[in-house]
Backbone bond lengths (Angstrom), bond angles and torsions (degrees), N, CA, C in turn:
res aa  C-N    CA-C-N  psi(-1)  N-CA   C-N-CA  omega(-1)  CA-C   N-CA-C  phi
1 M - - - 1.459 - - 1.532 107.69 -
2 V 1.308 116.68 130.16 1.450 120.53 -178.44 1.529 110.35 -75.71
3 L 1.314 115.18 162.38 1.462 121.41 -176.54 1.527 112.81 -56.18
4 V 1.332 116.52 -45.21 1.469 120.23 -178.43 1.528 109.97 -59.05
5 Q 1.315 116.08 -44.69 1.462 119.76 -179.32 1.527 110.51 -63.67
6 R 1.309 117.06 -40.17 1.479 120.28 177.54 1.522 111.41 -61.96
7 L 1.328 115.99 -41.47 1.467 119.62 179.21 1.523 111.38 -61.64
8 Y 1.337 116.57 -44.19 1.466 120.32 179.65 1.533 110.97 -67.84
9 E 1.318 117.79 -42.51 1.471 120.54 178.40 1.530 110.47 -58.22
10 R 1.321 115.93 -45.39 1.457 120.18 179.69 1.529 110.88 -62.96
11 A 1.323 116.76 -43.54 1.466 120.55 179.90 1.526 110.90 -61.62
12 Y 1.336 117.92 -45.82 1.470 120.31 179.55 1.523 111.16 -66.46
13 R 1.321 116.98 -39.12 1.463 120.66 179.57 1.527 111.12 -63.09
14 R 1.322 116.89 -38.04 1.466 121.43 -178.29 1.530 113.10 -88.27
15 G 1.331 116.72 -7.37 1.461 119.70 -179.24 1.517 113.03 74.70
16 R 1.314 117.00 23.07 1.469 121.93 178.87 1.519 109.05 -106.13
17 T 1.324 115.03 77.61 1.461 121.60 -176.02 1.531 109.85 -130.44
18 P 1.321 117.46 76.49 1.465 119.89 -177.38 1.529 113.03 -62.20
19 W 1.318 118.25 -20.94 1.461 121.67 178.38 1.527 111.66 -76.47
20 D 1.315 117.22 -16.96 1.460 122.01 -176.63 1.521 108.87 -98.16
21 T 1.325 116.45 82.06 1.465 122.06 -173.33 1.520 113.59 -80.40
22 G 1.339 116.87 -18.41 1.456 119.88 -176.26 1.521 112.81 80.06
23 I 1.327 117.13 7.89 1.468 122.48 -178.01 1.532 108.45 -127.83
24 P 1.339 117.70 127.36 1.475 118.64 176.53 1.530 110.43 -62.88
25 P 1.324 117.86 140.90 1.468 119.86 -179.83 1.521 111.47 -67.33
26 P 1.338 117.05 149.72 1.464 120.39 -179.10 1.532 113.13 -59.15
27 E 1.318 117.89 -29.21 1.463 121.02 179.40 1.535 110.39 -65.11
28 L 1.329 117.11 -38.35 1.464 120.82 176.22 1.524 110.45 -71.05
29 V 1.323 116.78 -43.60 1.468 121.11 179.65 1.530 109.85 -57.92
30 E 1.325 117.58 -40.51 1.468 121.70 178.78 1.530 111.24 -60.60
31 V 1.321 116.89 -41.90 1.460 121.53 -178.42 1.539 110.84 -70.70
32 I 1.311 117.23 -31.51 1.466 121.34 -176.57 1.524 112.49 -91.43
33 E 1.335 117.88 -34.16 1.460 120.90 -174.84 1.522 114.77 -119.14
34 G 1.314 117.81 -9.85 1.463 121.73 -174.75 1.516 112.93 -70.56
35 P 1.335 116.14 -179.90 1.470 121.11 -176.68 1.531 113.60 -61.76
36 N 1.323 117.94 -26.48 1.467 122.09 177.84 1.525 110.85 -110.57
37 A 1.331 115.67 37.87 1.466 121.55 -175.02 1.526 112.01 -58.37
38 L 1.324 114.13 144.77 1.462 120.14 174.51 1.524 109.00 -71.44
39 E 1.316 115.73 148.51 1.467 120.71 172.24 1.535 107.21 -70.42
40 P 1.322 117.85 137.11 1.470 119.10 178.38 1.531 111.37 -57.31
41 G 1.310 114.34 142.88 1.458 121.92 179.22 1.509 108.74 -157.50
42 R 1.325 115.94 -135.07 1.471 121.69 178.67 1.528 108.68 -107.21
43 A 1.326 115.77 135.71 1.466 121.18 -179.49 1.518 110.28 -126.93
44 L 1.319 115.28 149.27 1.460 122.93 176.03 1.514 107.61 -127.19
45 D 1.330 116.41 123.22 1.463 122.70 178.38 1.522 107.89 -104.42
46 L 1.331 116.03 109.99 1.466 122.68 -178.81 1.524 108.95 -88.53
47 G 1.328 116.65 118.64 1.461 120.95 -174.35 1.521 109.42 77.21
48 C 1.314 116.36 50.99 1.474 123.01 -169.82 1.522 115.24 -71.95
49 G 1.330 118.38 -12.01 1.467 119.55 -178.29 1.511 111.04 57.96
50 T 1.322 116.97 -132.48 1.460 121.15 -176.23 1.532 113.17 -88.00
51 G 1.311 117.83 14.12 1.450 121.60 168.83 1.511 118.22 87.78
52 T 1.302 118.17 9.60 1.473 120.75 -178.23 1.525 112.61 -51.47
53 N 1.325 117.43 -48.84 1.465 120.71 -175.14 1.527 112.26 -76.14
54 V 1.326 117.70 -32.13 1.465 120.64 175.22 1.526 109.05 -62.56
55 I 1.314 116.95 -46.46 1.471 121.29 179.82 1.528 110.39 -63.91
56 Y 1.318 117.21 -42.57 1.470 120.95 177.17 1.532 110.20 -57.72
57 L 1.325 117.21 -47.46 1.466 121.01 -179.37 1.522 111.33 -60.66
58 V 1.316 117.21 -44.84 1.464 121.45 179.61 1.528 110.56 -61.97
59 Q 1.310 116.82 -38.88 1.464 120.61 178.58 1.532 111.98 -66.00
60 H 1.328 116.53 -15.10 1.461 121.23 179.66 1.531 111.98 -111.73
61 G 1.322 115.58 26.67 1.456 121.33 171.29 1.511 117.34 91.54
62 W 1.316 117.80 2.00 1.451 121.51 -179.40 1.530 110.42 -88.74
63 T 1.320 116.17 158.66 1.459 122.93 164.10 1.522 103.69 -102.78
64 A 1.323 117.57 129.48 1.469 118.98 -171.83 1.519 112.37 -135.79
65 V 1.315 113.94 143.67 1.461 123.04 176.71 1.522 107.21 -119.76
66 G 1.322 116.61 134.51 1.459 121.67 175.30 1.514 110.06 -116.14
67 V 1.323 116.65 136.88 1.461 122.54 177.91 1.522 108.33 -123.86
68 D 1.326 116.41 133.69 1.457 121.48 176.37 1.520 108.50 -152.49
69 F 1.337 117.45 147.85 1.461 119.44 179.37 1.522 113.38 -84.55
70 S 1.306 118.37 -7.09 1.460 121.53 -179.80 1.524 110.68 -87.65
71 S 1.320 115.87 116.12 1.469 119.43 178.76 1.523 110.85 -63.93
72 H 1.329 117.60 -35.44 1.475 120.86 178.13 1.524 111.37 -65.39
73 A 1.326 117.20 -42.46 1.461 120.53 179.10 1.527 110.72 -64.70
74 I 1.334 117.57 -44.67 1.463 121.37 -179.59 1.526 110.93 -64.71
75 E 1.311 117.10 -40.78 1.473 120.71 177.09 1.529 110.74 -60.09
76 S 1.322 116.44 -44.48 1.463 121.35 178.19 1.532 110.91 -64.45
77 A 1.330 117.12 -42.15 1.468 121.49 179.19 1.529 110.37 -60.65
78 R 1.304 116.47 -44.12 1.474 119.93 -179.96 1.524 111.37 -63.56
79 R 1.323 117.29 -39.12 1.477 120.49 177.20 1.528 110.32 -63.99
80 K 1.340 116.67 -44.91 1.467 121.13 -179.36 1.527 111.67 -63.65
81 A 1.320 117.08 -30.20 1.466 121.22 -175.17 1.530 113.17 -95.38
82 D 1.312 117.48 7.64 1.471 120.47 -179.27 1.520 112.51 -52.35
83 W 1.304 118.00 -36.02 1.465 122.87 -175.48 1.520 113.47 -94.18
84 V 1.337 117.37 5.10 1.461 122.22 -175.67 1.530 109.72 -115.73
85 S 1.323 116.68 133.25 1.465 118.32 173.70 1.527 108.57 -100.68
86 G 1.324 115.09 147.80 1.465 120.18 179.82 1.508 113.85 100.68
87 A 1.343 117.24 -1.57 1.470 121.57 178.96 1.530 109.24 -108.70
88 T 1.330 115.45 131.47 1.460 121.67 177.30 1.518 108.11 -129.09
89 F 1.321 116.48 141.01 1.465 120.76 179.39 1.521 109.52 -126.54
90 V 1.339 115.05 135.50 1.449 122.25 -176.73 1.521 108.29 -129.60
91 E 1.315 116.32 131.12 1.460 121.30 176.57 1.522 109.07 -89.33
92 G 1.345 116.55 129.17 1.445 119.33 176.54 1.514 113.19 160.77
93 D 1.322 113.55 -173.92 1.464 124.62 -174.43 1.532 110.37 -85.94
94 V 1.329 116.82 123.01 1.475 120.65 -178.77 1.527 112.69 -67.44
95 T 1.323 118.04 -13.76 1.464 120.12 176.96 1.525 111.32 -88.67
96 R 1.326 115.90 0.25 1.468 121.53 -179.32 1.533 110.84 -137.43
97 I 1.314 117.71 41.08 1.464 119.36 -173.77 1.524 112.84 -66.78
98 G 1.314 117.86 -25.09 1.468 120.18 175.71 1.515 111.05 -61.72
99 E 1.323 117.34 -36.82 1.468 121.79 178.73 1.526 111.90 -70.64
100 L 1.332 116.83 -15.69 1.466 121.23 -178.94 1.527 112.00 -91.79
101 G 1.335 116.58 -1.13 1.453 120.40 -178.45 1.526 113.11 81.88
102 V 1.331 117.21 13.36 1.461 121.27 177.82 1.521 107.42 -90.40
103 D 1.326 115.61 120.81 1.454 119.17 -177.28 1.516 110.38 -134.69
104 G 1.298 116.37 150.21 1.452 122.64 -177.76 1.503 111.70 -91.85
105 P 1.293 115.61 -160.95 1.454 123.45 7.52 1.528 112.04 -86.86
106 F 1.328 114.13 148.30 1.456 122.62 175.76 1.525 108.52 -108.32
107 D 1.325 115.47 145.29 1.456 121.65 179.47 1.528 111.80 -89.72
108 L 1.336 115.76 -23.09 1.463 121.99 -178.39 1.514 108.87 -140.49
109 L 1.330 116.22 128.86 1.455 122.36 170.25 1.510 107.23 -113.46
110 L 1.315 115.64 133.66 1.453 122.06 -177.82 1.522 108.64 -123.62
111 D 1.304 116.43 132.77 1.460 122.27 178.17 1.521 107.28 -139.13
112 I 1.303 115.56 104.95 1.463 120.14 178.17 1.518 107.45 -111.30
113 G 1.324 115.54 93.36 1.453 121.05 176.21 1.510 115.54 84.25
114 C 1.326 118.51 21.14 1.460 120.34 179.25 1.530 111.92 -100.53
115 F 1.322 117.36 -50.43 1.467 120.65 -174.80 1.524 112.03 -53.90
116 H 1.329 117.49 -41.76 1.464 119.01 -177.40 1.533 112.71 -70.05
117 S 1.341 116.86 -9.86 1.464 120.49 176.11 1.526 112.50 -96.98
118 V 1.324 116.78 -8.27 1.464 121.15 178.12 1.524 107.91 -77.89
119 V 1.326 116.02 130.88 1.462 119.39 179.46 1.531 108.84 -61.98
120 P 1.322 117.69 143.07 1.472 120.34 -177.01 1.526 114.27 -52.05
121 S 1.317 118.17 -35.07 1.467 120.12 -179.18 1.524 113.08 -68.70
122 R 1.345 118.83 -14.45 1.473 122.39 179.59 1.524 112.22 -108.76
123 R 1.336 118.34 -0.14 1.467 120.48 -176.39 1.524 112.79 -68.28
124 D 1.321 118.68 -35.32 1.463 119.54 176.75 1.527 110.38 -66.19
125 A 1.333 117.66 -36.54 1.468 121.11 176.06 1.527 110.23 -63.72
126 Y 1.330 116.52 -39.30 1.471 121.61 176.43 1.528 109.57 -57.97
127 V 1.339 116.57 -47.91 1.465 121.54 -178.72 1.532 110.28 -64.04
128 R 1.332 117.94 -42.68 1.472 120.49 178.51 1.524 111.12 -59.76
129 E 1.325 116.79 -41.93 1.464 120.35 179.02 1.529 110.83 -66.08
130 A 1.322 117.07 -41.61 1.472 120.70 178.00 1.527 109.84 -60.87
131 A 1.306 117.29 -43.35 1.466 120.99 179.66 1.528 110.99 -66.98
132 R 1.304 116.56 -37.96 1.470 121.19 -177.68 1.528 112.41 -63.76
133 V 1.328 117.17 -34.54 1.469 119.85 -173.93 1.532 113.37 -99.12
134 T 1.335 117.36 9.63 1.465 120.87 178.07 1.518 109.61 -117.13
135 R 1.329 114.68 168.33 1.464 121.80 176.80 1.529 108.01 -123.29
136 P 1.329 118.08 165.84 1.458 118.97 176.77 1.527 111.34 -52.94
137 G 1.324 115.56 131.31 1.463 121.63 -179.48 1.514 114.58 94.28
138 S 1.329 118.17 -12.61 1.470 120.17 177.49 1.521 109.92 -60.49
139 V 1.326 115.54 148.08 1.462 122.63 -178.16 1.526 109.01 -104.39
140 M 1.324 115.80 140.80 1.460 121.37 174.32 1.512 108.36 -128.33
141 M 1.331 115.73 130.32 1.463 122.18 177.20 1.525 108.13 -117.26
142 I 1.326 115.61 125.49 1.464 121.00 178.71 1.521 108.48 -123.45
143 F 1.338 115.62 128.73 1.458 120.87 170.24 1.518 106.27 -108.75
144 A 1.323 116.79 122.28 1.464 120.30 -176.37 1.521 110.97 -140.22
145 F 1.316 114.04 151.62 1.455 120.50 175.36 1.514 108.47 -73.20
146 G 1.302 115.74 144.14 1.454 121.41 -176.85 1.507 112.77 -102.36
147 P 1.313 116.03 -160.07 1.453 121.84 -171.58 1.521 115.33 -69.41
148 R 1.323 117.96 -15.93 1.465 118.46 -175.21 1.518 114.27 -93.08
149 L 1.325 118.04 -1.11 1.463 119.34 -176.06 1.516 109.68 -128.49
150 K 1.316 116.10 134.04 1.454 121.04 178.26 1.520 107.44 -136.42
151 L 1.325 116.09 108.01 1.456 122.24 177.46 1.517 108.67 -115.27
152 P 1.338 117.99 156.52 1.464 119.09 176.88 1.525 110.70 -56.38
153 G 1.322 116.04 133.75 1.457 120.66 177.83 1.516 114.43 84.52
154 T 1.331 118.16 -0.46 1.457 119.92 177.47 1.517 108.97 -119.77
155 R 1.307 114.59 154.75 1.454 121.00 176.10 1.511 107.47 -127.98
156 R 1.286 116.60 147.72 1.463 121.12 -178.05 1.520 110.82 -58.85
157 T 1.299 115.20 141.97 1.461 121.44 176.68 1.515 107.54 -126.69
158 R 1.297 115.61 119.99 1.456 121.39 -179.39 1.525 109.91 -113.90
159 E 1.311 115.35 158.69 1.464 120.81 179.19 1.525 111.28 -56.18
160 A 1.312 117.28 -40.55 1.465 120.21 -178.77 1.524 111.55 -60.14
161 E 1.315 116.85 -38.81 1.466 119.50 178.91 1.529 110.95 -68.44
162 I 1.330 116.88 -42.44 1.463 120.17 178.25 1.528 109.14 -59.65
163 R 1.323 117.06 -47.19 1.475 120.56 179.60 1.535 110.72 -59.10
164 R 1.318 116.56 -47.82 1.469 120.85 -175.87 1.524 111.87 -65.44
165 R 1.318 116.85 -49.18 1.471 119.72 -175.40 1.522 112.93 -70.82
166 F 1.325 117.46 -38.45 1.457 120.74 -173.73 1.527 113.27 -91.12
167 A 1.335 118.64 -15.63 1.468 122.69 -172.34 1.528 115.12 -52.09
168 P 1.312 120.99 -39.16 1.470 117.62 -178.33 1.537 113.58 -61.32
169 A 1.334 117.92 -31.18 1.462 120.62 -174.78 1.527 114.26 -116.88
170 F 1.324 117.59 -22.84 1.459 121.25 -174.54 1.520 110.94 -129.16
171 E 1.322 115.10 148.11 1.461 120.94 172.99 1.524 107.92 -103.62
172 L 1.314 116.86 128.15 1.464 121.16 175.88 1.520 107.43 -78.17
173 E 1.332 116.16 113.42 1.465 120.79 -176.48 1.519 113.23 -93.32
174 R 1.333 116.61 -31.06 1.469 118.29 -175.36 1.526 110.48 -158.97
175 V 1.311 114.62 143.96 1.463 122.00 172.22 1.516 106.09 -122.38
176 Q 1.311 115.86 125.15 1.459 121.27 -178.49 1.530 108.28 -123.92
177 P 1.339 117.54 119.71 1.465 118.85 178.53 1.522 110.88 -57.66
178 G 1.331 115.26 137.80 1.463 120.65 176.77 1.512 110.26 -80.87
179 N 1.307 115.88 158.43 1.463 120.56 179.01 1.524 112.41 -82.89
180 H 1.309 117.20 -30.83 1.457 120.35 -177.25 1.516 108.23 -156.18
181 P 1.306 118.57 133.84 1.457 130.45 -4.50 1.525 111.47 -80.34
182 A 1.317 115.47 170.61 1.462 121.35 179.54 1.526 109.60 -56.76
183 G 1.316 115.55 135.71 1.459 120.48 178.50 1.515 114.54 90.01
184 A 1.324 117.57 -6.90 1.458 120.39 179.01 1.521 109.91 -77.53
185 A 1.334 116.37 160.82 1.457 120.23 179.24 1.522 110.73 -154.45
186 W 1.336 113.87 155.32 1.464 122.62 170.67 1.517 107.22 -99.70
187 F 1.322 116.09 130.72 1.453 122.73 176.46 1.525 108.06 -113.52
188 S 1.308 117.03 119.54 1.468 122.06 178.75 1.528 107.98 -104.53
189 L 1.336 115.05 121.88 1.453 120.97 -177.23 1.524 110.17 -124.38
190 R 1.327 116.03 157.86 1.462 120.94 176.01 1.525 107.95 -132.28
191 R 1.332 115.00 136.38 1.460 121.47 -179.55 1.524 109.45 -66.66
192 R 1.316 114.85 129.36 1.468 120.86 179.55 1.531 110.38 -69.69
193 G 1.332 115.64 155.75 1.467 122.52 -177.68 1.495 114.81 -80.67
């Protein structure tokens, strides 16, 4: 088990997960409920944690799959989703989702704080997997820490890297600065045709 995974396992085991607010972010709510809301379809939450966003999506007509490498987070997500149909949780590596039996196509990919935790040598594999499970027109939302924040287990994510890594399969449509922490941003991408 790599250091990052150990840190997350320990945090979930101890209940010290400040990133896990239990509330879907307003940026996701806007995409699901706003005036230009997406039609419900299939969603994949990469780095789903305890399943808050998967459950939210299912409650709004989506079928959703969550993937996370933390066994504690996945166990908690499954308990929370006991009363919900349409939610599935899979434990494993988001850069190897094909090996986990997760297959598309998905209409929405959501990543809130996962990509910036993927080691740089596995980020191209992450992008290949995202492209493999989407179809032309699929939407991908990534929330990542930017150049001003450096926490254990995270690596800086800049717009230039998102453009470079995702360009063959995705078009970056919008970058929206995040409110917290400083330097974070939302990247909205669309799968190329």
